[in-house]
C-alpha positions as CSV (number, residue, x, y, z in Angstrom):
1,M,61.7,121.1,81.2
2,T,60.9,121.4,84.9
3,E,60.6,117.6,85.2
4,L,64.1,117.3,83.8
5,M,65.5,119.9,86.2
6,T,63.7,118.2,89.1
7,S,65.2,114.8,88.1
8,G,68.6,116.4,87.8
9,I,68.4,118.0,91.2
10,E,67.2,114.8,92.8
11,L,70.1,112.9,91.2
12,M,72.5,115.5,92.4
13,M,71.2,115.3,96.0
14,V,71.4,111.5,96.0
15,G,75.0,111.6,94.7
16,M,76.1,114.2,97.2
17,G,74.4,112.3,100.0
18,L,76.2,109.1,99.0
19,V,79.6,110.9,98.9
20,F,78.9,112.4,102.3
21,L,78.0,109.0,103.8
22,F,81.1,107.4,102.3
23,L,83.4,110.2,103.6
24,A,81.7,110.0,107.1
25,M,82.3,106.2,107.1
26,L,85.9,106.7,106.0
27,V,86.5,109.1,108.9
28,L,85.0,106.7,111.4
29,A,87.0,103.8,110.0
30,I,90.3,105.8,110.3
31,N,89.5,106.9,113.8
32,L,88.7,103.2,114.8
33,M,91.9,102.0,113.2
34,S,93.9,104.7,115.0
35,A,92.4,103.7,118.3
36,L,93.1,100.0,117.8
37,V,96.7,100.7,116.8
38,L,97.3,103.0,119.8
39,R,95.7,100.3,122.1
40,Y,97.6,97.3,120.9
41,F,100.8,98.9,119.7
42,P,101.8,101.6,122.2
43,D,104.5,104.1,121.5
44,A,108.1,102.8,121.3
45,P,110.5,103.8,124.2
46,P,112.0,107.3,123.6
47,A,115.2,107.3,121.6
48,T,118.4,109.1,122.5
49,A,120.1,111.7,120.3
50,A,122.0,109.0,118.4
51,G,118.7,107.3,117.4
52,R,119.2,104.2,119.6
53,P,116.7,103.2,122.4
54,A,117.6,104.8,125.7
55,G,119.7,102.7,128.0
56,G,120.9,100.2,125.4
57,G,124.3,99.5,123.9
58,K,127.7,101.1,124.3
59,G,128.5,104.7,123.5
60,V,130.2,105.7,120.3
61,D,133.9,106.3,120.4
62,A,135.0,109.9,120.2
63,G,137.5,109.0,117.5
64,V,134.7,107.7,115.3
65,I,132.7,110.8,115.8
66,A,135.8,113.0,114.9
67,A,136.5,110.9,111.8
68,I,132.9,111.2,110.6
69,A,132.9,115.0,111.3
70,A,136.2,115.4,109.4
71,A,134.9,113.4,106.4
72,V,131.7,115.5,106.3
73,H,133.7,118.7,106.5
74,Q,136.0,117.6,103.7
75,Y,133.0,116.6,101.5
76,R,131.3,120.0,102.0
77,T,134.3,122.1,101.4
78,R,135.6,120.4,98.2
79,P,135.3,122.4,95.0
80,K,132.4,121.3,92.7
């Protein structure tokens, strides 16, 4: 019986060791990929409040904004 328990504990330790090594390698691989992405693909330029890149394109017409706001208000206040 003790030989069976010893064999079981040995198998458990080998299995836990392999899982630990796999997870450690996974963490290292994720950190390496993160470093590579940050190095070769830097952050995009900051976006404005409208979601467009800063400094590009024309502004949105105030009439368009008013029409969108009115449509949203009408949609939210209609009876269900």
